[in-house]
C-alpha angles and dihedrals in degrees: 000000000000111000100193121089116257116241114250115258136194113219133195124184133183127183131193109197115205092187132015136195123224115259093242096051113124100230094173099045124109092256092054093040094057100028096252089134093067108126115244130199134190091253096050119116130220092255094048121145136197095237122239119315132175145100144265115222137182124197128184131185133176123197110221100192121097116313093035111212146150109268101180137022098156129167116197128192116189118185132175141165134191138184145136137267092196139345090279101034121067135167143199132194128190141169136177128202123195128186123177113200092193091087090059096055102045141022097218094121127061123248094260092057091045092051091049099046111021099078131008138168112193132181109230121188111345114163151127123237124204124185129192124164110313092343129093124185128194123188124183141035108342147150115255112194114185098167140353138186124181106284093349137094103198096140098018091099100147103055119088116214141212103236099177093103128085098201108060109251124209111295094238088056095042096051120089113213122238128226097240149151112223130185121189130189123199123195119164105299095346126095127186125188131191120192134190124180112186096183116022133212119221138205113286103228095169125226134301108274095044116116096241101037110133096254116194128227118274125182117243112275095020127118122236132205129184118207120208114280113267112222125185116262121243098260127131091257090064098050117123125223139166151162131227129188126187138172139182116227126171091338094311118119108209125181140170132189146183121205128181113194152121106277110263088209112064127231118219116234116204134210123181120209107200123225143114085298106023119218120226110208117197131187128182113227135174114229126204108251143174117226127195123179150131145205134224122197135174129184108216094178118213113002 
């Protein structure tokens, strides 16, 4: 964790929404998850789509500590479309484009930070869904949410995250989709899920020199050096896979999972080079880990 205090910032955000969902929509239900909630009309065709939806957003932030400077002037465009090829085959496409004008008006940040955060085109959810009987299959780039608490990610072990922001953004914007094959089985109140990720995505922690990079502790008077982040290669040994089971009993939603993966959140390895002023060398790496866990939820209604 970074041990230095973050400089205070003033932030201003504006958002122009091109499409909105009703407040009572169930965005995490089975119908929303697999596109069963797509509206149909008598004149619709098998290859119908929902059109293009999305939003355009501008965020600005100014750091007030010395030296005072603009730290964010970012414009974000997020577009997606979904539809169906048949009653059992559905699709979704999504893309996000970010451009931060702050790197064009000052030279406060180094070139590595500028390259990482000035301009970005990212594929969001892009997948095919197929349903047959009690089975649902999803293939492509997708969000996989195995557990969520407000502001916490205890059981959300699959999703990678963009951690370059200080103020926590909305979870659907913070999460980075995974290229995955997912099979789900539904039977009464029981749900089973199998997951395979051939090439994983990892947390985006930014570059050294950024304001919210996870800087490591260094004694006073010592030098520090950060080596480039070491990410696993795309070999079979670094594939991720897992299983999740859940059931609903007497109003209690109980689930358990096992997940074998390279850790989406890096660990910092340290080497100390002795001298009159010792040098602390850090490198972010992603270890292979086993994860076991579960969730327990209960809806108590109005309290």
